[in-house]
N, C-alpha and C positions, 0 to 999 in steps of 0.2 A: 413585556416578557423579560425573564432573566436570560442572560447570554454571557459566554466567555469572550472577553474582548482583549485583543493584543494592545499593550500600551508601550512596548519597547522590549529590548533584549532581556529575557528571563523575567518578564513582568506581564502576567495576565491577571485579569480580575473578572469576577462575576458582577455584572451590573444590570440595571434596568435599561432596556433598549426598546424602541418602538416595535410593536407587533408588525410582522410582515402582512402585506395585503395582496389581493389579486390585482396584478398590474396588466395582465393580458388575458384574453379569453381562454388561452391554453394552459394557464397556471393552475396549480393546486397549492393549498396550505396543508402541511403535515405537522401534527402535534408529535414531537419527538418523544419516544419511549426509551431508546438507548442510543447513545452517541459515544464514539470511542476517541481516545487520544492515539493518534497514529505516529509511528516513528518519524515520518516525514514532517509532521507538525513541529518536531523538535528543531528542524532546520530554521523555521521561522522563529520559534521561541528563543533560540540561541543568537538571533540576529544575523543569521547567515543568508538572508534573502532581503529583498527590498519591499517586503510586505508593509503596507501602510498602517500606522497607528490608528486604532479605532476599529480595525477589522474584526468582525465576529468570526472566530475560527471554527473548524470542524467539518470534515468531508466524509466521515464514516457514520452514516445516519440511517435510522429506521424509525417507523412510528405508525400513526393512524391518521388517515386523511380527514381533515376537519372541514375543508371547503374546496370547491372546484370552480373554475371559470366556465362560462357558457359554452365554450367549444370543447370541453372535456366530456367525452361520452363513453370511454372504456373504464376509467377509474371512477369509483363512487365514494361519496362520503361514508366513512366508517371502515373502509378497506385498510387492512394491515399491509404495510408496504416496506420494501427495501428501496433505498434511494442510492443509485449508483453515484459515485463521486463525479463521473463525467456528466456534463450538461450538454446534451446533444439535441440538435433540431430534428434529426431523423430524415431529412430530405436533401441535404447537400451531398456533393459527390463522395466525400469520405464516409459520411453516415450511411449512405446507401450501400457502400462497399463493406460495411461492418466495422469501420474505424471510428466509432463514436467518441473515442478519446482524442480525435483530431478534427472535431467538428469545425467547419469553415465559417459558421454564422454566429456562434454564441460568444466569441471572445473578441472584444474590440481592441485589445492590446496589439500594437503593430508587431508583426513578425511571429506571433504566437497563434497556432491553431490548437483548438481544444480549450474547454473551460471546465471549471470545478468550483465547488463551494468553499469559501473561506480560505483561499490559498493565494500565495504570491503569483503574480503574472497571469493568473487564470481567470481574469474577468472581474467584474464589480459585484460578484454575488456573495451575499452573507452566508456564513457557515451554519452548521446545524448543532454546534455545542450550545444549544439554546432550547427554549421550550417550544418554539415554533420555527418552521422553515418554509420559505417560498420555493416551490419547485416549478421551473419553466418547462413547457412542453411535457406536461404531466403524463399524457397518454403514451408518449414515446419512452419516457425515462423510468417510470415507476414499475417495480416488479411486485405483483400481488403475492402475498403470503397467506398461509392458512390462518384463520382468525384465532384469537386467544393469545396466550403467552408461551405456549410450548415452543421450544427451540429458540427462545429469545437470544440466548448467548451464542448460539450457532448462527442464526440468521443475521445477527449484527455484523458478522464477518463478510457478508455478501456484498456490501457496498464498495469494498476496496480490497482488503488484504487476501481474502481467499481467492477471488478471481485473479488478483495480481500474482500470487504465488503460482497458480495454475498457468497463467500467461507466461511466466518465466520458463516453465518446462516446455510450453508450446514454442516460444521463440528459440529455445535450444534445439528444437527438432527431436525431442525425446521419443523413443520407441519402446514398446514392451521388451523387457530383458536388458535394457541399458543400465550401465553403471552411471550414476549421476552425482556430481559434486556440487553441493550448495554452499556458497560462501556467505556467511551471515546467519546467525540463529536468532535474529529478532523475529517478530511476528510474521513478516513476509517470507523470510527464509524458512522458518518452521512450516509454514503452510505450503511453500514450494516443495519441501521434503514430503509433507503429507500428500500433496498432489501427485508427486512422483511415485509414491508407494501405491496410491489408488490406481495409477495408470500402468502399473506392472513393472516398475524398475526392479532389477535383480539385486541392486544394492544402492543405497543412498548415503553418501558421506556429507556430514554437516560440520562446517568449520566455524569455530568461534573460540573465545577464551573465557566466556562467562559460564561458570559451572552450572548454574541453575538452568540456563538455556540449553546447554549441552545435555543435561539430564532429561529435559523434555524431548530432545531429539531422540535419545535412546528409548524413551517410553513409547514412541510411535514406530519403533523398529528401524530407525536410521542408525548409522555408525558415527558417533561423535568423534570429532578431530579437534583437539585442543591446541591451537597454534601458540599458546603460551608455553607449551612444552617442547616446541621444536617446529621446524619448517613444515607447514601443512602439506606442501607438494610432496616432500620426501615421505611423509607419513602415508599419504594416499598411494604413492607409487610403490612403497614397500608392501602395503596391504593388497595390492593388485598384481603383485609379481612383475612390476614395471610397466604394466599395460596402461595405467591411468584410467581416467573416466571417459565414457563415450560422449558425454555432454555435461554442461555445467550451467549454473544459475548464479548470477551476481546479484545479491540481495543486501548489499551494504551501501553503495553509493559514494559520493564524492568526499565524505568525511571519514574515509577508511584510516584506521590507526594500526601501527605496529605494536608488538607486545609492550614496548616501553611507553606507549601513549603518544608518540610522534605521528603526525598526520601525513599520509602519503596517498593522494587521490588516485594514483595509478596502481596501487598495491594489489588490489583484488583482481583487476583486469590482468595484470602480469601473471599472477598465480594461476588464474584459470587458463590462460594461454599455455602455460607450462604443463598443467595437469590433464587437460583435455587432449585426447589423441588427435592425430592428424585427420583432417576432414570432419572433425566433430563440431558440434554447435555450442554456442554460448548465448544464453538469454540474459539480458541486462535489464533488471527491473528496479535495482537500486537507483535512487534519484541522482541525476547530474543536472547542473544548471548553467545557463549561458554566462552569468556573472556570479562570482562568489566573493563578496567583500572581505571575508575572513580567511581566505585561502593562504597557504604558507608561502606562495611565491606569485610573482606578477602574472605569469602565464596562466596559472590556475585561477587567479582572480578574474581573468577574462574567459574562463570556461575551457581553456586549452589544456587537455590532459595528455602528457607525453608518455603513453604506454608503449609496450613492446610490439609495435605494429609489424616490424620486420619478421619476427618469429611467427606472429599470427598469419602473415601472408605466406611464409615458407611452409607452414603446416597445412595450408589450404582450409583453414577453419572458417566458420560462418558465425556472424554475430547479429542478433536481433535486439533492438532496443525500443524503449519508449513506454509511455504510460499505457496501462491496460484498458482495452475497450470492454468495460465490465459487462455490457449487455450481450457480448458474444458468449459469455459463460454462465451468467448468474442464474438463469432458469435451470440449467442442468445441475449446477452445484446445489441449488435449493433442493432439487429432487434427490440428489445423493445424500443430503442431510436427512430428509424425511424418510429415506429408505434405510437409514442407519449405516450407510457406507462411508460417510464423511462426518467427522466430529471436530470441526475447527475450534470449538469452545475449549478444547484442552489447553489453549493458550491463556485463558483468562486467569489473572492473578488477583485483580482488585476490582470491586464494584463500589462506586462512590456516588453520593448525591452531587448534582451539578454545582452546588455551593462550594464543594471542596476541590474544584477543578485546579485551582492554583497549586494546592499541595500535591495533587496527582501529577501535574506537569513537573514540579520540582523533583519528586522522587523518581519519576520515569526518566527524566533528563540526566539525573545522577547515576543512572544504570545501577541502582541499588539492587542487591540480591533479592530475588523473588518478585521484582516488579517487571512482569513480562508483558501484560496487556491490561490496560486500564479502561473500564467501561464507566461512563457517566450516566446517571439517571436524573433527568430534569425533575425538579421537585413537584411540578404540576402534572407529571405523567400519571 
């Protein structure tokens, strides 16, 4: 099969790789119809993780089931499915509590709970930027979709970024009528804003400096805040008569930059602590890592981020963090899509054949105007 393979910093290529096979009776093989380049893939692409060379990338996947193991009895060959990026056993303590993003059985990496496809530190699993994907524990993990090709560009968001955006609002403790501040207008931030609007926010502020992304925020009814034009905290405080936001979502992660391009991993956390009212909540779904070899200082290279914890404590705020347990939300979000209530495909800027993945990565990584969300179509789909 063809697959996108990591070869080193800013070097991915499409090459022939062995087809995946059924390795356990609970496995399924999915023929990928759409797979996405995620913003978090860029951390690996830029050499900011310890992902191994030769890894097949891709954790945002959907397709049609081509084969199943003998123990798979819910999922059938021919089913159209969304593949959550989490790989969950379904029976460990965390999975039974609904925390499939922290499965205790699927990741052999010491000190890491939770597994994923094609990602650093998340187990030995190949990704789905390929023609075929092996899915462990298929009955647990796969979400059935209506047959056909309708909603393809919406459903492809169900594997990660739509549930992750929703999870950000959940971690923040958002309630109907809240003012919500979302920092980061990348795909996850925009879908956090979309989620907040669906959930009944009175106003959603979206902070970024890229005009095309801010324009998308405005199109879904959010209030764009351009931090290239001034302090975003001051802009939101002025717009709310000094009240600030009731809660906030961090959708940037450890590579946060100031307007001049200098990196400050604590920047967004500090801004959210300032702009969210006392006793308000902050949901952190931007990626942070235990080790960052490209960090600007030694502490950050060890995953130690010196944010304004003193103010956070004195304001009595709450913070929720971590990767999204996709299965907690994806069934309901699928139904919001088919009901016409949610349209996450508004993000899509480019649809490309798998063979052009390297160009897609390069353009997306350069944050070129208009490159908001890249979908890849395997040539054999």
